[in-house]
N, C-alpha and C positions, 0 to 999 in steps of 0.2 A: 587586459583580457583576464577574466577570472579563470580559475582552474577548471571548473565544471564546463564552461563554454569551450575551453581549449580541448578537453577530452571529447566533447560532443562533436566538434568539428573534425578531430582526428579520426573518430570512428566513421563519420560520414564519408570522409575522403577515402578511407581504407576500403569501405564497402563499394564505392563507385569507381575509384581510381585503380584499384588493384584486383578487383573481382574479374574473373575471366568469363567471357560470354561462352555459350554453347558452341558457337562457331569457332572461337579461338581454341577451345578445348579439343574439338574435332581435328583442327589443323595440327595441333601438337601431337595428337594420337596418330594422325596419318604420317607424320614425319617419323615417329617411332616405328610404325609398321614398315615403312620403306627401308628402315635400317635393320629390319629383322627382329626388332624388339616387340614381338606381338603381344606378350602378356602385359607389358607396360602400356602398350597402345590401348588395350582393352580398358585399363584403368581410366584413361582420359575419356574414352568414348562413354564409359559408364557415368563419369562425372558430368559429361555434357547432357546425358539423358536425365540425370537428376536435376540439372539446371533448367532443361526444357524438354518435357516428355513428348513434345510433338515435333521435335527436330529430326527429320527423316534421315539426314546424312549420318547422324550418330548411330542409328539402328543399322543402317546399311554397312558402315565401316566396321562396326562391332561384329555384325554377322559374317563379313568376309574374314575377319580375324579369327573367329571361332572355326570357320571352315579350314583355315590354315593349320589350326591346332587339332583338326579332326574331331572337334566337339560339335557334331552335326546337329544334335537336338537343339542346342542353344543357338546355333547358326540359323536353323530353320525358323525358330521363334522370332529372332530379330529381323530376318529378311521378310517374314510374313508381315510383321509390323511396318517395315520399310515400304513394302508394296501397298499396304493399306493406306499409308500416308501419301504416297506418290506412285501411281500405277505406271507412269511413263519412264521410270528409271529402268531401262532394259537390262542394265548390269545387275540390278537386284533380282530380276527374273532368272538371269544366268546363274548367279550365286545360289539362289534358292534351289534351282535345279541340281547344282552340285551337292548341296546339303541333302536333298532327297536321295540322290544316288548314294551318298555316304550312309544313309539310313536304309538303303536297299528298297526304297519306294520308287521303283523304276517307272511305273505308270504315272506317278506324280511328277517325276523328273521330266518325262516326255511332255506332260501338259505344260510345264513351265517353259521348256525349250520351244514348244509349239507357239506359245504366246510371244516369246522373244522373237522368233523368226517371222511371225506375223507383223511385228513392229519394224523389224529390220531383216529383210530376206537375204542380205549380204553378210550376215554375221557368221564368219567361218567357224569359229569355235562352237557356235550354237549347233550347227550341223554335225560337227565332230562329236560333241558330247551327247547329242540326241542319238546319234548312231551307236555310241557305246551303251546308252541306256536301252536301246532297242536290242542290241546284242544280248545284254543281260536278261532282257524280257523274253528272249527267244524269237524275236522277229528279225531273222537274218537277212531276208530280202530288203526289208525296210532299212536296216542298218547299212547294207551295201549301198543303197540309193543315197543315204545321207553322207556316207564317206565319199562317194563319187562326187556329190555336189560340193563338198568341202574341197576336194582336189581341183574341181573346176574353178573354184574361186581363189585357191592358193595351191599351185602345183609343186611348191618347194618344201612342203612340211612333211618330213619323213614319217613321223608316227601315224599319220592318217593312212599311208600306204600299208603299214603293218596291220592296222585294224581292218582295212578293206580286204587284205589278204586273208585274215582270219574269217571274215564273213564269207569269202569265196570258198574256203575249206568247208565251212558248215553247209554250204550249198553243193559241195562236191566238185567245185571247179578248181582242181589242184594246179593246173597250168597257169591259170590267172593268179592264183595265190603266189606261186613261184615268181612270176613277173613282178608282183607288187612288193614282195620282200626284197627282190633284187633292186628295184627302183629305190626303195628306202635306203638300202646300203649305198647306192650310187649317190644319193643326196647327202647321206651322213655315214661315212665309213667307220664310225665308232658307235653305230646304233646297235647296242647289244641285243635288244629285243628282236630286231630284224634277223640278225644272225641266228639267234636261238630258234625262232619260229621256222626259218628256212631249214635249219638243221633237223628239227622235228619232222618237217615235211619230207626231207630226204631219207630219214630213217624209215618212214612209212612206205617210201617208194623203193626201198632196198639200196639206196645210193649211200653206202656206209662211209666211204672215203670222203665224199662231199659233206656228209653229215658231220663227221669228225672235224673236218676243216672249219666248218661254220661254228660248231659248238666250242672249239678251241678259241675262235675269235670272240665268241660271246663271253667265254670265261676271261679272256684277256681284258675285255671291257666291262668286267665286274657284274655279269649277269648272275644273280644268286642261285640259279638252278642248273647252270651249264655243267659244272663239274660232276654233280650227282647224276645228271642225265647221261653223260658219257659212261659213267660206271654202271648205272642201272641197265643200260642197253648193250653193255659189253661190246662197244664198238671196236676197240682195239682187237679183241678176239675175233669178231666177225670179219674184220678186214683181213686179218692174217689167215683165216681158214676158208673164207668164202670169196674174197676179192683177190687175194694174192696167195693161193694155196701152194704148198711146197710141191 
């Protein structure tokens, strides 16, 4: 075999035997993403797109990776492309809804979650996130209905009770909010947001000792606002002078 023929065969073998397909690159990226190596995962998804610009999975996974990095504009563009290539990937609709929420485009997020729930009316997170988008949009009744449906489908998820409680407060139903925050704590006794929100509720109702107890629990479980809220509302002072006066 002459030298030129050997080199030609080596190059041919290298390009066919060692080149990775778009699918293989996406699989490698997905493994990196599951290990929390999101930036590295994006590198593989980008290579897959360079290999095959019509490979829907590559856009979908890169979009989800950008969402995790809170690069919502890039996430939206990739997920828009993913949906354009395959409208039946309901997770792409969900992730694009999250990207739109990150961009504060709440009406757009609601549109995406609507479409998702039309395809799968039992998608619990779809109701939960659509409820959050409606809360941000100012539709508190609609948000309450979505949180309620999410609870009907999965009654063991503490954060949904917290959000339904917040929707109840917006509608003036303080007793219902108290019940929801308490239910969240029953399901997860380390749910700092539930303790924090119930503590705020108790401050508004003049229950300063209960508020302090809840906010101390929220502080214990690392709620970022608990300590400052205790100080700003002078709870120790109020308890000493109004609850337990000398």
